[in-house]
C-alpha positions as CSV (number, residue, x, y, z in Angstrom):
1,X,17.2,-10.6,6.6
2,X,20.5,-12.5,6.3
3,X,20.8,-12.6,10.1
4,X,17.1,-13.6,10.4
5,X,17.7,-16.6,8.1
6,X,21.0,-17.4,10.0
7,X,19.2,-17.6,13.3
8,X,16.3,-19.5,11.8
9,X,18.8,-22.2,10.9
10,X,20.9,-22.0,14.0
11,X,17.9,-22.4,16.3
12,X,17.1,-25.9,15.1
13,X,20.8,-26.8,15.0
14,X,21.3,-25.6,18.6
15,X,18.4,-27.9,19.7
16,X,19.9,-30.8,17.8
17,X,16.9,-30.9,15.4
18,X,16.9,-31.1,11.6
19,X,15.8,-28.4,9.2
20,X,15.2,-24.7,10.1
21,X,12.5,-22.3,11.0
22,X,10.5,-20.2,8.5
23,X,11.2,-16.5,8.4
24,X,8.2,-14.2,8.5
25,X,7.9,-10.9,6.6
26,X,6.0,-7.8,7.8
27,X,5.1,-5.6,4.8
28,X,1.5,-4.8,4.3
29,X,-0.6,-4.1,1.2
30,X,-0.1,-0.4,1.3
31,X,3.7,-0.6,1.5
32,X,3.8,-3.2,-1.3
33,X,1.7,-1.1,-3.7
34,X,3.9,2.0,-3.2
35,X,7.2,0.1,-3.2
36,X,7.9,1.2,0.3
37,X,10.2,-1.8,1.1
38,X,13.6,-3.0,0.1
39,X,13.8,-5.5,-2.7
40,X,15.3,-8.8,-1.6
41,X,15.2,-7.6,2.0
42,X,11.7,-7.2,3.4
43,X,10.5,-9.1,0.3
44,X,12.7,-12.1,1.0
45,X,10.9,-13.8,3.8
46,X,9.3,-17.2,3.5
47,X,5.8,-16.2,4.5
48,X,4.2,-12.8,5.2
49,X,1.2,-13.2,7.5
50,X,0.0,-9.6,6.9
51,X,1.0,-9.3,3.3
52,X,-2.6,-9.4,2.0
53,X,-4.0,-6.8,4.6
54,X,-4.0,-3.0,4.5
55,X,-2.7,-1.1,7.5
56,X,-6.2,0.1,8.2
57,X,-7.6,-3.4,8.4
58,X,-4.7,-4.6,10.4
59,X,-5.3,-1.9,13.0
60,X,-8.9,-2.9,13.1
61,X,-7.9,-6.5,13.8
62,X,-5.6,-5.4,16.6
63,X,-8.4,-3.3,18.1
64,X,-10.6,-6.4,18.0
65,X,-7.9,-8.4,19.8
66,X,-7.7,-5.8,22.5
67,X,-11.4,-5.8,23.1
68,X,-12.1,-9.5,22.7
69,X,-9.0,-11.0,24.3
70,X,-7.9,-8.2,26.6
71,X,-4.5,-7.9,24.9
72,X,-4.0,-4.4,26.2
73,X,-0.3,-4.4,25.3
74,X,-1.4,-3.9,21.7
75,X,-2.6,-0.4,22.5
76,X,0.9,0.9,22.6
77,X,1.6,-0.7,19.2
78,X,-1.4,1.0,17.6
79,X,-0.6,4.3,19.2
80,X,3.0,4.3,17.9
81,X,3.6,6.2,14.7
82,X,4.5,3.8,11.8
83,X,8.1,4.2,11.0
84,X,10.9,2.3,9.3
85,X,13.3,3.9,11.9
86,X,15.6,5.1,9.1
87,X,16.6,8.3,11.0
88,X,17.7,8.8,14.6
89,X,15.2,10.0,17.2
90,X,15.0,13.8,17.8
91,X,14.7,14.6,21.5
92,X,13.4,11.1,22.0
93,X,10.7,11.5,19.4
94,X,10.3,9.8,16.0
95,X,11.6,12.1,13.3
96,X,10.8,10.0,10.3
97,X,7.4,8.3,9.6
98,X,6.2,6.0,6.8
99,X,3.3,8.3,5.9
100,X,5.5,11.3,5.4
101,X,7.9,9.3,3.2
102,X,5.1,7.9,1.1
103,X,3.3,11.2,0.9
104,X,-0.1,9.7,1.7
105,X,-1.8,8.4,4.8
106,X,-2.5,4.7,5.3
107,X,-6.2,5.4,5.3
108,X,-5.9,7.0,1.9
109,X,-3.8,4.1,0.6
110,X,-6.4,1.6,1.9
111,X,-9.1,3.2,-0.2
112,X,-6.8,3.5,-3.3
113,X,-5.8,-0.2,-2.9
114,X,-9.4,-1.3,-3.1
115,X,-10.1,0.8,-6.1
116,X,-7.0,-0.4,-7.9
117,X,-7.7,-4.1,-7.3
118,X,-11.4,-4.7,-6.8
119,X,-12.7,-1.9,-9.1
120,X,-9.8,-2.3,-11.5
121,X,-9.3,1.5,-11.7
122,X,-6.5,3.2,-13.5
123,X,-5.6,6.9,-12.8
124,X,-8.5,8.7,-14.4
125,X,-11.2,6.3,-13.3
126,X,-9.8,6.4,-9.8
127,X,-9.8,10.2,-9.8
128,X,-13.4,10.2,-10.9
129,X,-14.4,8.0,-8.0
130,X,-12.3,9.7,-5.4
131,X,-13.6,13.2,-6.0
132,X,-16.9,11.9,-4.7
133,X,-15.4,9.8,-1.9
134,X,-13.1,12.6,-0.6
135,X,-15.2,15.6,-1.6
136,X,-15.7,16.7,2.0
137,X,-11.9,16.7,2.8
138,X,-10.1,17.4,-0.5
139,X,-10.5,19.6,-3.5
140,X,-10.5,18.0,-7.0
141,X,-6.9,19.4,-7.4
142,X,-5.8,17.8,-4.2
143,X,-7.3,14.5,-5.2
144,X,-5.6,14.7,-8.6
145,X,-2.2,15.3,-6.9
146,X,-2.7,12.3,-4.7
147,X,-3.8,10.0,-7.5
148,X,-0.9,11.0,-9.7
149,X,1.5,10.6,-6.9
150,X,0.3,7.1,-6.1
151,X,0.5,5.9,-9.7
152,X,4.0,7.3,-10.1
153,X,5.1,5.4,-7.0
154,X,3.2,2.3,-8.1
155,X,4.7,2.3,-11.6
156,X,8.3,3.1,-10.6
157,X,8.3,0.4,-7.9
158,X,6.1,-2.2,-9.6
159,X,9.1,-4.5,-10.4
160,X,9.4,-5.1,-6.7
161,X,6.2,-7.0,-6.7
162,X,7.8,-9.8,-8.7
163,X,9.7,-10.7,-5.5
164,X,7.0,-10.1,-3.0
165,X,6.7,-12.7,-0.2
166,X,3.8,-15.1,-0.5
167,X,1.1,-14.1,2.0
168,X,-2.2,-15.3,3.4
169,X,-4.9,-13.7,1.2
170,X,-7.5,-12.5,3.7
171,X,-8.9,-9.8,1.4
172,X,-9.7,-9.4,-2.3
173,X,-7.5,-6.3,-2.6
174,X,-4.2,-8.2,-2.0
175,X,-1.2,-7.0,-4.0
176,X,0.0,-10.4,-5.2
177,X,-0.8,-9.7,-8.8
178,X,2.2,-11.4,-10.4
179,X,0.8,-14.8,-9.2
180,X,-2.9,-14.1,-10.0
181,X,-4.1,-11.4,-12.4
182,X,-0.8,-11.2,-14.2
183,X,-0.6,-7.4,-14.6
184,X,2.6,-6.1,-16.2
185,X,5.4,-5.0,-13.9
186,X,6.9,-2.4,-16.2
187,X,5.0,0.8,-16.8
188,X,5.5,4.1,-18.5
189,X,5.6,6.3,-15.4
190,X,4.3,9.4,-17.1
191,X,0.8,8.0,-17.7
192,X,0.5,10.7,-20.3
193,X,-3.1,10.1,-21.5
194,X,-4.5,9.4,-18.0
195,X,-2.8,12.3,-16.2
196,X,-3.8,14.7,-19.0
197,X,-7.4,13.6,-18.7
198,X,-7.3,14.2,-15.0
199,X,-5.8,17.7,-15.5
200,X,-8.4,18.6,-18.1
201,X,-11.2,17.5,-15.7
202,X,-9.7,19.5,-12.8
203,X,-9.4,22.6,-15.0
204,X,-13.1,22.3,-16.1
205,X,-14.3,21.9,-12.5
206,X,-12.2,24.8,-11.2
207,X,-13.5,27.0,-14.0
208,X,-17.1,26.0,-13.2
209,X,-17.6,24.9,-16.8
210,X,-18.3,21.3,-16.0
211,X,-20.2,19.3,-13.3
212,X,-18.4,16.7,-11.2
213,X,-18.4,13.5,-13.1
214,X,-21.2,11.2,-11.7
215,X,-19.9,8.1,-13.4
216,X,-16.9,6.8,-15.3
217,X,-16.9,6.4,-19.1
218,X,-16.5,2.8,-20.1
219,X,-13.3,3.3,-22.1
220,X,-11.5,4.7,-19.0
221,X,-12.4,2.1,-16.5
222,X,-9.4,-0.1,-16.7
223,X,-6.5,2.0,-18.0
224,X,-3.6,-0.4,-17.4
């Protein structure tokens, strides 16, 4: 980012013009929520055009551009595995991917991001919703693991959101909370009550002693 700002200033200087250029960021909502970016690096741009969009919606936008404007060069971008290029290639192939590092797919994070922001779900209420949404693909235990993994990443890295680059807010699930809904940025990463409630529900469901929750109790809806 230091070099990016250097060239942004030198560009205008070389042309004999005053001022400098704005530096653009490239972190999406999913990466912001999980803290999958470097504080004061990727978060230090002037404007982030895609900072309020999930990876899933961003790919849909690119696909639309391919179909409507014949920008076929975008096909190779969409086909490439998302990677921060932190490791060397192995036999010419990408050996490190964003999804493997985060432990979740971008499609899963897109759903979770909407539940966190739009539905204001905490761990337990999110689990209760996702066991219905993902019932064809994942068991209740697998859903529990993913929900707890997300909230651990979210709480550990939440402090990074205080430095997130301002973005164009195209969707209501944007991550820019420190400027809008003022959620705290320091959390107890254990989520003791919420994770225990999830574990209890999984145990009941696996033992066949309880039906899948069809709704969420009022007192567990927003557990921040």
